[in-house]
C-alpha positions in Angstrom: 0.2 0.0 0.2 1.4 3.5 -0.6 2.1 5.6 2.1 0.9 9.0 2.5 3.3 12.0 2.2 1.7 15.0 3.0 2.5 18.7 2.1 0.6 21.1 4.6 0.5 24.7 3.6 -0.3 27.7 5.9 1.1 25.9 8.8 1.1 27.7 12.2 2.5 26.5 15.4 -1.1 25.4 16.8 -1.3 23.4 13.4 2.0 21.5 13.8 1.0 20.7 17.6 -2.3 19.4 16.6 -1.4 17.4 13.7 1.8 15.9 15.4 -0.3 14.8 18.3 -3.0 13.0 16.0 -0.5 11.5 13.6 0.8 9.4 16.3 -1.9 6.8 15.2 -1.0 7.1 11.8 2.4 7.5 11.3 2.1 9.6 8.0 5.1 11.7 6.7 4.0 15.4 7.0 5.8 18.4 5.8 4.7 21.7 7.6 5.1 24.7 5.2 4.8 28.3 6.5 4.0 29.4 3.0 0.5 29.8 1.7 -0.1 27.2 -1.1 -0.2 29.3 -4.6 1.2 28.9 -7.9 4.7 30.0 -6.7 5.0 27.4 -3.8 3.0 24.4 -5.2 6.7 23.3 -6.5 7.1 22.4 -2.8 4.7 19.4 -3.3 7.3 17.4 -5.1 7.8 14.2 -3.6 4.4 14.3 -1.8 1.4 12.8 -2.7 -1.4 14.7 -0.4 -1.7 18.4 -0.1 -3.3 19.9 3.1 -4.4 23.5 2.2 -6.3 26.1 4.7 -8.8 28.5 4.0 -6.5 31.5 2.4 -4.7 28.9 0.1 -5.0 29.4 -3.6 -6.3 25.9 -5.4 -7.2 27.2 -8.6 -6.6 25.6 -12.2 -3.0 27.1 -12.5 -2.1 25.3 -9.1 -4.0 22.1 -9.6 -2.2 21.3 -12.9 1.0 22.0 -10.9 -0.2 19.5 -8.2 -1.2 17.0 -10.7 2.3 17.0 -12.6 3.9 16.5 -8.9 2.1 13.3 -8.5 -0.6 14.8 -6.0 -3.4 12.6 -5.7 -5.4 14.0 -2.9 -6.5 17.4 -1.6 -7.7 17.4 1.9 -8.9 20.6 3.3 -8.6 21.3 7.0 -11.6 23.4 6.8 -15.2 23.1 6.3 -15.2 25.6 3.4 -13.9 25.1 0.1 -14.7 27.8 -1.8 -11.0 28.5 -2.6 -11.1 25.6 -4.5 -11.7 25.5 -8.4 -13.7 22.3 -8.4 -14.5 22.4 -12.2 -10.7 22.6 -12.8 -9.8 19.6 -10.2 -12.5 17.3 -11.9 -11.1 14.2 -12.8 -7.7 15.0 -12.0 -7.4 15.0 -8.1 -9.7 14.1 -5.2 -11.0 16.6 -2.8 -12.1 16.0 0.7 -12.7 18.4 3.7 -13.5 18.6 7.2 -17.5 19.2 7.0 -17.8 19.5 10.9 -15.1 20.0 13.6 -16.8 22.0 16.4 -20.4 23.8 15.8 -20.0 25.1 19.2 -16.9 26.9 18.7 -18.0 28.9 15.7 -21.4 29.5 17.1 -20.1 30.5 20.7 -17.6 32.8 19.0 -20.8 34.4 17.2 -22.5 34.8 20.4 -19.2 36.3 21.8 -19.4 38.8 19.0 -22.8 39.6 19.7 -22.7 40.2 23.5 -19.8 42.5 23.2 -21.4 44.4 20.4 -24.4 44.9 22.5 -22.8 45.8 26.0 -19.6 47.5 24.4 -17.3 45.4 26.4 -14.3 45.7 24.0 -14.8 49.4 24.5 -15.1 49.5 28.1 -12.0 47.3 28.4 -9.7 49.9 26.7 -11.4 52.6 28.9 -10.8 51.0 32.4 -7.1 50.1 31.2 -6.7 54.2 31.1 -8.5 54.7 34.4 -11.6 56.1 32.6 -14.3 54.5 34.7 -17.1 56.5 32.6 -20.0 54.4 31.1 -21.2 57.0 28.9 -21.9 55.9 25.7 -22.0 52.2 26.7 -25.4 51.4 26.7 -26.9 48.2 25.5 -30.3 46.6 25.1 -31.7 43.2 26.5 -31.5 40.4 23.9 -34.5 38.6 25.6 -37.7 39.6 23.6 -35.8 40.6 20.4 -36.0 38.7 17.1 -32.5 36.9 15.8 -32.3 36.1 12.2 -30.3 33.0 11.4 -29.5 32.2 7.9 -28.3 28.7 7.5 -29.6 26.0 10.0 -26.7 23.5 9.4 -24.9 22.4 12.4 -23.7 25.7 13.4 -26.8 27.5 13.0 -28.6 24.8 15.2 -26.4 25.4 17.8 -26.6 29.1 17.4 -30.4 28.7 17.6 -30.1 26.8 20.9 -27.6 29.6 22.6 -30.1 32.4 21.4 -32.9 30.5 22.5 -31.4 30.3 26.0 -31.2 34.3 25.9 -34.8 34.5 25.6 -34.6 35.7 21.9 -37.2 34.9 19.4 -35.9 33.2 16.5 -37.0 33.3 12.8 -34.5 31.3 10.1 -33.9 31.0 6.4 -32.5 27.9 4.7 -33.3 26.6 1.2 -33.7 23.3 3.0 -36.0 24.1 5.7 -36.4 21.3 8.6 -39.9 22.2 9.7 -40.0 19.1 12.1 -36.5 20.5 13.6 -38.2 24.0 14.0 -41.4 22.8 15.8 -39.3 20.8 18.0 -37.0 23.9 19.0 -39.9 26.4 18.9 -38.5 28.8 15.9 -39.9 29.6 12.4 -38.6 29.6 9.2 -39.5 32.4 7.1 -38.6 33.7 3.5 -35.3 35.7 3.8 -36.9 39.0 3.0 -39.2 38.3 5.9 -36.3 37.6 8.1 -34.3 40.9 6.9 -37.5 42.9 8.2 -38.0 41.2 11.3 -34.8 40.8 12.9 -32.9 42.6 15.6 -30.0 40.8 14.9 -28.6 39.1 12.0 -26.2 36.2 12.0 -24.8 34.3 8.7 -24.4 30.7 9.1 -24.5 29.7 5.5 -21.9 28.3 3.1 -20.4 30.6 0.4 -22.0 29.5 -3.1 -23.0 31.4 -6.2 -26.6 31.8 -4.4 -25.1 33.2 -1.1 -22.4 35.4 -2.5 -22.9 39.1 -1.2 -26.3 37.7 0.3 -25.8 40.8 2.2 -25.7 43.4 0.0 -27.2 47.3 -0.7 -30.7 45.9 -1.4 -31.2 43.4 1.2 -29.9 46.1 3.8 -32.3 48.6 2.7 -35.2 45.8 3.7 -33.7 45.6 7.3 -34.9 47.1 10.6 -33.1 50.5 11.2 -30.4 49.7 14.0 -29.8 46.1 12.8 -26.8 44.3 14.1 -25.0 41.9 11.6 -22.8 39.1 12.7 -20.6 36.9 10.1 -18.8 33.8 11.4 -19.2 32.0 7.9 -17.2 33.6 4.8 -16.4 36.8 3.9 -17.8 37.2 0.6 -21.4 36.4 2.1 -21.0 40.6 2.8 -20.7 43.0 0.2 -18.1 45.0 2.6 -18.6 48.3 0.9 -22.3 48.1 1.0 -21.9 47.4 4.7 -19.8 50.5 5.3 -22.4 52.7 3.8 -25.0 51.2 5.8 -22.9 51.9 9.1 -22.2 55.4 8.1 -25.9 56.2 7.7 -26.6 54.1 10.8 -29.1 51.6 9.1 -26.6 49.2 10.8 -26.0 49.7 14.5 -23.1 47.3 14.8 -21.4 44.5 12.9 -19.0 41.7 14.2 -16.9 40.1 11.3 -14.7 37.2 12.2 -14.3 36.9 8.4 -13.5 39.6 5.4 -13.9 39.7 1.6 -10.4 39.9 1.0 -8.8 38.3 4.2 -6.4 36.4 2.6 -3.6 38.6 2.6 -4.2 39.7 6.2 -5.8 37.0 8.5 -3.7 34.8 10.5 -0.6 37.4 10.3 0.8 39.8 12.2 0.6 43.3 10.4 1.1 45.4 13.9 4.1 47.1 12.5 3.0 47.7 8.9 0.4 49.9 7.0 -2.9 48.2 6.0 -2.8 49.1 2.1 -6.4 47.5 2.0 -8.8 50.7 2.3 -12.1 48.9 3.0 -10.4 46.9 5.6 -8.7 50.0 7.2 -12.1 51.6 7.0 -13.8 49.0 8.7 -11.5 49.1 11.5 -12.2 52.8 12.5 -15.7 52.1 13.6 -16.0 51.8 17.1 -19.1 49.9 16.4 -17.4 47.1 14.3 -15.5 44.2 16.0 -13.2 42.5 13.9 -11.7 39.1 14.7 -9.1 37.3 12.6 -10.9 34.3 11.6 -10.8 32.5 14.8 -14.4 31.3 15.2 -13.0 27.6 14.7 -10.1 28.3 17.2 -10.6 26.0 20.1 -8.6 22.9 21.4 -11.2 20.6 20.7 -11.9 22.0 17.0 -8.2 21.8 16.5 -8.1 18.0 17.5 -11.2 17.3 15.3 -9.8 18.9 12.6 -6.4 17.1 12.7 -8.2 13.7 13.4 -10.8 14.3 10.6 -8.1 15.1 7.9 -5.9 12.5 8.8 -8.8 10.0 8.7 -9.6 11.4 5.2 -6.3 10.5 4.1 -6.4 7.0 5.7 -9.9 6.3 4.1 -8.4 7.6 0.3 -5.3 5.1 0.5 -7.4 2.2 2.0 -9.6 2.6 -1.1 -12.7 3.2 1.5 -15.9 5.2 1.1 -15.0 8.7 1.0 -17.9 10.4 2.8 -16.2 13.8 3.3 -15.5 13.8 -0.7 -16.7 17.1 -2.5 -18.6 16.3 -5.3 -17.6 18.4 -8.4 -20.6 18.9 -10.1 -23.0 19.7 -7.5 -20.4 21.4 -5.2 -21.5 19.5 -2.1 -21.1 16.2 -0.4 -24.9 15.5 0.0 -25.1 13.1 -3.2 -22.0 11.3 -2.3 -23.7 10.5 0.8 -27.0 9.7 -0.6 -25.9 7.6 -3.5 -22.7 6.4 -2.3 -21.0 8.2 -5.4 -20.7 11.1 -7.3 -23.9 12.6 -9.0 -22.4 12.2 -12.4 
């Protein structure tokens, strides 16, 4: 049996720790590269047969051709999202697998933390008291109990979010193209059309994947349909929000606050230290000037439990591939998800 030789890109210290710990069970050869995967760094895959990218790595047609020429047989993403992979270009060339779930609690709890911080302005209070300023002027919030939260996407993360917000005593409306009415009745929330969700929600939280249909789902038109003073939280993918439209809505006070764990053009900045450099991205720089915008650096997944689950699932994916087992986490190149694979035990083509 061929042995897995893994090239892992965009590796941080925490990736090395979690994967080395998990790999004791498998004994794979793993090369940890700090570089991001792109057309220039893909040559590092020489003498490997598996590539393990992260969310800000580039897996476009040019990179895929290089990987194929270097003998790469499997691309196993250590993330749930796969919008950085050109699925049409990779078709019939290299298998692609991902980690469909690692800890829905990690992401949902981070979204709740953003909501609470924005509402009660704890991020601003922290800096005040550090400067011996104990005034509470301008820090007033609102009771979340009795308010309406709109949850877009009711997959595993969205469902944990619903449980959390229900615990706060909020009224929940949700939108998902694949509504589970039995689950909604069990949990006591209501599915609505997305336009109705926009109009009813005091807080909107995004937990849907990035697809052609959800690209810029928050845009100038959808923002105009929302309540004045709505709070928006995004822990999904940056391109779910048209950032320029959001900035305009913030300036006009249509949006009272925004919690963003992701950003449209985050790949150049997130996960890196720019504290001694100038941010040349004017849109990101503008976002960071708003006192009512809380930006975190794509850390919603970042818990010990999630890191351990990501490492174990990724290595399990590699094991299944080389053992010629059923690849339940493989992404279908045609319908761009894993559902058809799960249902038909094979791709939809």
